[in-house]
N, C-alpha and C positions, 0 to 999 in steps of 0.2 A: 162459771165454767172452770173446771179444774184442769188446766192445760198440762200440768205435770202428770196427772193420772192418764190423760189422753195419750201423751207421748210414751209413757211407760207401757200402757196396754198395747199401743201400736207395735212397740218393740217385741212384746210377748207374742202378739199375733203373727208378726213377721217370722219369728223363730218357729212357730208352729207349722208354717207352710214351707219351711226350709229356705229362708232367705240366704241367697248366695250359693245355693246348691243347684247344680245343673241337672236337667232331666233329659232322658233319652227320647229323641224324636225320630221316629221311623220315616225313612225317605224311600223313594223308588229304587235307589241304588244302595241302600243299606240303612245306616243310622248315623245320627250326629248328636252331640251334646247341645242343649239349648237352655239358656237361663230364662226363667219366667220374666215376662215384661212387668216392670214396676207400675204401680198405679199412683201417679203423682197427685198430691193435694197440698194445699197451703192453708194454714191457720192464720187469720188476721184478728185484730182487736175486735172487729165488728162482724166477722163472718168467715166463710170458707170458700175455697174454689176447689172443685173436684175435677181431676183430669184437665181437659181443655174446656170445661164447662163454664158457665156464667158464675159470677159472684153470687153467693147465697148468704143472706144475713142470718144471724143466729136466731132471730125471731121467727123465721120461716119454719113451719111444722116439720117439713122433711129434713131440714138441717138439724133441728132438735132431736129427731129420731135417730139420725145418723150418729150424732155425738153421744147420745144415750147408749146406743148399741156398743160403741167403742168403750165408753166409761164402764159399761157392765161386763166388758171383756169379750165381746162377740164381734164377729165381722158384721159390718152394717148390712142389715136385711136388704137394703136397696141394691146391694151389689151381688147378692147370692145367686140370682139367675144368671148373671153375666159371668161370674167367677165362682162356680159351685165348689171348687177345691180351696177357696181362699185367694186372696190377692196380696 
């Protein structure tokens, strides 16, 4: 696993969705600025943890797909339904 490539691609993907840029959220009384909620994950020597989920070893097929999507420069397909505009 190329951790340097993963971290670099995550930075690139974050910039694509406007990391640190506030969005306008309409409210019943007008509008306000809102920052997108980050999606936390942790990389470990033997696996990953996504959000508040369980530990996922690198040998698990879903983990391999998640990492491959990132290494290919794409948002993980697993997150596309939940975050259609990126996360």
